[in-house]
Structures are given as structure tokens and as C-alpha cells.
C-alpha positions in Angstrom: 9.9 50.7 14.0 8.2 52.0 10.8 4.6 50.9 10.3 3.8 48.8 7.2 1.2 50.3 5.0 -1.8 48.0 4.5 -2.1 46.9 0.9 -5.0 48.6 -0.9 -7.8 46.5 -2.4 -9.0 47.1 -6.0 -12.6 48.0 -6.6 -13.5 47.3 -10.3 -16.3 49.6 -11.4 -18.7 48.6 -14.1 -17.2 46.3 -16.7 -13.6 47.5 -16.2 -12.4 44.1 -15.0 -14.0 42.2 -17.8 -12.5 44.6 -20.4 -9.0 44.3 -18.9 -9.3 40.5 -19.0 -10.1 40.6 -22.7 -6.7 42.2 -23.5 -3.6 40.2 -24.4 -1.7 38.4 -21.7 1.3 40.8 -21.9 -0.9 43.9 -21.6 -2.7 42.3 -18.6 0.6 41.5 -16.9 1.8 45.1 -17.4 -1.3 46.6 -15.8 -1.4 43.9 -13.1 2.2 44.7 -12.1 1.5 48.4 -11.9 -1.7 47.9 -9.9 0.2 45.7 -7.5 2.9 48.4 -7.0 0.2 51.0 -6.3 -1.6 48.6 -3.9 1.7 48.4 -1.9 2.0 52.2 -1.9 4.7 52.4 -4.6 4.6 54.2 -7.9 3.2 52.4 -10.9 5.6 50.9 -13.4 3.5 52.1 -16.4 3.2 55.8 -17.3 0.6 57.7 -15.2 -1.2 60.8 -16.3 -3.6 62.9 -14.2 -7.1 63.1 -15.7 -8.4 66.3 -14.2 -11.1 66.5 -16.9 -12.8 63.5 -15.2 -12.2 64.6 -11.6 -9.8 65.3 -8.7 -7.6 62.3 -7.8 -8.3 60.5 -11.1 -5.4 59.2 -13.1 -4.8 57.1 -16.2 -2.3 54.2 -16.5 -1.1 53.8 -20.1 0.7 51.3 -22.3 0.6 50.3 -25.9 1.5 47.6 -28.3 2.2 47.8 -32.0 -1.3 49.0 -33.0 -3.4 49.8 -29.9 -3.1 52.2 -26.9 -4.5 50.7 -23.7 -5.8 52.8 -20.8 -7.0 52.1 -17.3 -8.6 55.1 -15.5 -8.6 55.0 -11.7 -9.4 57.0 -8.6 -6.4 57.2 -6.4 -6.3 55.3 -3.1 -9.1 56.3 -0.7 -9.3 54.4 2.6 -7.1 51.6 1.3 -9.1 51.2 -1.9 -8.1 51.9 -5.5 -11.2 52.4 -7.7 -10.7 51.3 -11.3 -13.3 53.4 -13.1 -12.8 52.2 -16.7 -10.5 50.3 -19.1 -10.5 50.9 -22.8 -8.5 50.8 -26.0 -7.9 53.6 -28.4 -6.1 54.2 -31.6 -5.7 58.0 -31.6 -4.1 60.4 -29.2 -7.5 61.9 -28.2 -9.7 60.1 -25.7 -13.2 59.7 -27.0 -16.0 61.6 -25.1 -17.9 58.4 -24.4 -14.9 57.0 -22.3 -14.6 60.3 -20.4 -18.4 60.3 -19.8 -18.4 56.7 -18.6 -15.5 57.3 -16.2 -17.1 60.5 -14.9 -20.4 58.7 -14.3 -18.6 55.9 -12.4 -16.6 58.4 -10.4 -19.9 60.1 -9.3 -21.2 56.7 -8.2 -18.1 55.9 -6.2 -18.2 59.3 -4.5 -21.9 58.8 -3.7 -21.1 55.4 -2.1 -18.2 56.9 -0.1 -20.5 59.7 1.2 -23.1 57.1 2.3 -20.5 55.1 4.1 -19.6 58.2 6.2 -23.1 58.6 7.5 
């Protein structure tokens, strides 16, 4: 009998949850559905792009409405946890350095905590 994968929990880093909750209901539903799929071990419904410039195992969920591009940057599942590093809006194809720096900083903090838990 195949074993059922345990659903992953979400760890919201910094103000990522508050940022997401400030977005329109439709956008929140889209991201929520994709996070739920990933928690259950299935591919996200939204487009996913690797973000190697931030770090290994980091990806970006993306969607947009008529005028804004929405991004959720996360560290892929580690020990049944998905770490949401940052959520932000942008209106150009290029991701601003401040968002990359913030996600990189939060990634370092997550990795530090994971190392401490192994001791």
C-alpha cells in the first residue's frame, strides 16, 4: 500500500503573509490554491520559476492581473516545511534588487535555523 505524503506546513518569513493578505481576493485565492497543491506534494497551479540568483532550492510563484505582477518567493519543501521568503508586486519584467536582497537575507536566516535544529 503506498504511503501518503504528509502535508507540508508553511513558514511565513518576515512580513510575507501580511503582504499576501493585502492583495486582492482573486490573487490570494490563486496563490493559496498553488500553495495547497505544493503542500500536498503536487505541482503548483501558477507558473513557477527557479530563482537561482537567490539560492539553491528557491523558486518564484507568479501571476498577474491587468496592471500588476505578483510574486511569491519560496524555499522548496525541507522536512515537510515550505518557507515563503517574500511576497511583492512589480510592474516591470525586472525584479528590483531590494526584493532579491530581502529574500536572500531571509533565506540565510532560514538556513541558519535549520542548521541549529540539526545540532
